[in-house]
C-alpha positions in Angstrom: 184.6 -86.7 84.1 186.5 -88.0 81.4 186.2 -86.6 77.5 183.8 -89.5 77.2 180.7 -87.7 79.0 181.8 -84.5 79.2 179.6 -83.0 76.3 178.6 -79.8 76.0 175.0 -80.4 77.2 176.1 -82.5 80.0 178.3 -79.5 81.0 175.3 -77.3 80.8 173.2 -79.5 83.1 175.9 -79.3 85.3 176.1 -75.1 85.6 172.2 -75.6 85.6 172.4 -77.5 88.8 174.7 -75.5 90.3 177.8 -78.4 90.1 181.2 -77.6 90.1 182.8 -79.5 87.7 186.7 -80.7 86.4 186.7 -82.4 83.0 189.0 -83.5 80.1 187.9 -81.2 77.3 187.0 -82.5 73.7 188.4 -80.2 71.8 190.4 -81.6 68.9 193.4 -79.5 69.5 194.6 -78.4 72.5 197.1 -75.3 72.9 200.5 -76.8 73.7 201.9 -75.0 76.9 205.6 -75.5 75.9 204.5 -72.8 73.3 203.1 -70.0 75.9 204.9 -67.8 78.4 203.6 -67.9 81.4 203.7 -72.0 81.7 204.2 -73.5 85.1 205.8 -76.8 86.0 203.4 -78.6 88.2 204.8 -81.8 88.2 208.3 -82.6 87.7 210.5 -85.9 88.5 213.6 -88.1 87.2 210.8 -90.4 84.8 208.0 -87.3 84.2 207.0 -83.6 84.0 203.7 -82.1 83.6 203.9 -78.3 82.3 200.2 -76.2 82.5 199.3 -73.1 81.0 196.2 -71.2 82.8 193.8 -69.7 80.8 190.3 -67.7 81.9 187.4 -67.9 79.6 185.8 -63.8 81.2 182.5 -64.7 79.8 182.1 -67.7 81.7 184.4 -67.8 84.0 185.5 -71.4 82.8 189.5 -72.1 83.7 190.9 -73.9 80.9 194.4 -75.7 82.0 196.5 -76.8 78.6 198.5 -79.6 79.7 201.3 -81.2 78.5 202.8 -85.1 80.5 205.8 -86.6 79.4 204.6 -89.9 79.9 201.5 -89.2 78.6 203.6 -88.0 75.0 205.8 -91.1 75.1 202.6 -93.6 75.7 200.4 -92.0 72.4 203.7 -92.1 70.8 204.0 -95.5 71.2 200.4 -95.9 70.1 200.8 -94.0 66.9 204.3 -95.9 66.1 202.4 -99.3 66.3 200.1 -98.2 64.0 202.9 -96.7 61.8 204.4 -101.0 61.9 201.0 -102.5 61.2 200.5 -100.2 58.1 203.6 -100.9 56.5 203.6 -104.4 57.3 200.1 -104.7 55.7 201.2 -102.8 52.6 204.7 -104.9 52.6 202.6 -108.2 52.9 200.4 -106.9 50.1 203.3 -105.9 47.9 205.1 -109.3 48.4 201.9 -111.1 47.3 201.7 -109.6 43.7 204.3 -111.4 43.2 203.0 -115.0 43.9 201.1 -117.9 43.1 197.5 -117.9 44.2 197.2 -114.4 45.9 195.1 -111.3 44.9 196.4 -109.2 42.3 192.8 -107.9 40.7 193.3 -104.2 40.7 190.5 -103.4 42.8 190.4 -105.7 45.0 193.7 -104.4 46.4 192.7 -100.9 46.4 189.9 -102.5 48.3 192.5 -104.2 50.8 194.2 -100.9 51.2 191.5 -99.1 52.4 190.3 -101.6 54.7 194.2 -101.0 55.9 194.0 -97.5 56.0 190.7 -97.8 57.7 191.8 -100.2 60.6 195.1 -97.5 60.6 193.3 -93.9 60.8 195.6 -92.4 63.4 197.9 -92.5 60.9 197.0 -93.5 57.6 196.5 -90.1 56.3 200.6 -89.9 57.2 201.1 -91.8 53.6 200.8 -91.3 50.1 200.1 -94.9 48.6 200.0 -95.7 44.8 199.0 -98.6 43.0 200.7 -99.3 40.2 198.5 -101.2 37.8 199.4 -103.4 34.1 198.6 -102.1 31.0 194.8 -103.1 31.1 194.5 -101.8 34.2 193.2 -105.4 35.9 196.2 -106.5 38.0 198.3 -104.5 40.6 201.8 -105.0 40.1 203.5 -103.0 42.6 202.6 -100.9 45.5 204.9 -97.7 46.6 204.3 -95.8 49.8 205.8 -93.1 51.0 205.4 -91.7 54.8 205.1 -87.8 54.8 206.5 -85.2 56.8 203.3 -83.9 58.5 203.6 -87.2 61.0 206.3 -85.5 62.6 204.1 -82.2 63.4 201.6 -85.0 64.8 204.4 -86.4 66.8 204.9 -82.9 68.6 201.3 -82.6 69.7 201.4 -85.9 71.7 201.2 -85.7 75.6 199.0 -82.2 74.7 195.7 -82.5 76.7 193.2 -79.6 77.6 191.1 -79.5 81.4 188.1 -77.1 81.5 186.5 -76.2 85.3 184.2 -73.5 86.6 185.7 -74.0 89.8 187.5 -70.8 90.5 189.8 -71.1 93.5 192.0 -73.8 92.1 195.5 -73.1 91.1 197.2 -75.6 88.5 198.6 -77.2 90.8 196.0 -78.5 93.1 194.0 -79.3 90.2 196.5 -81.3 88.5 197.3 -83.1 91.7 194.0 -84.3 92.3 193.6 -85.6 89.1 197.1 -87.3 90.0 195.6 -88.9 93.5 192.0 -89.4 91.8 194.3 -91.2 89.2 196.6 -93.4 91.5 193.2 -94.2 94.0 191.6 -95.3 90.8 193.9 -97.8 90.0 193.9 -99.7 92.8 190.2 -101.2 92.0 
C-alpha cells in the first residue's frame, strides 16, 4: 500500500485480520540510511543506487526499512526547484508591477498576493524571508525584497529518503526492495 491509505487504523485492521503488509510509511521524516553504520546497498546501477537501513521494533516485530534512492532524490529536487522558480518569478512580477501604471500597488493587496504565492508554493515558501517596503503612509508598496534562506539546502539533503514498514518477518532488505521494483515496473505497463 502506498502512504495514502497506510493510516494507523488501516494497518491495525490488517494486523487484526492476520494480513501481512508492506507499506510506505506516513512518517514526516525518515532516518537517512546514509547516516547509519549498517547500511546495505541493495541496488547499484549506472543511473541509480538504493541504500537501505533496517530497524526492527522489538515490541511489535515490525520492520522499518529506511531507504535512499538517487533517482527519487533527483525527482524530488527537480520538483523543489520548480517551486523555487515559480515563487521567485511571481515575486519578480509583483515587484516589477510596482513601477508600472495600472497595476496593483495597494500595500494590503500586495501582502495578500504574496500570501497566495506562498500558499501555491508551500513546499518552498518557508525557505524565503519576504519583506514588502511601503510608502510613508503604508498605503502603497514601493518595493518587495526577498532572500532565500540556507535551510533549503538542508531539506535538499533529505530528498530521496523514505521509509517502508512491514510485518513480514523473513524478508531481507533486498527482497523487499526487489518486490517493490517489480511491482512498480509491472504497474507502469497498464
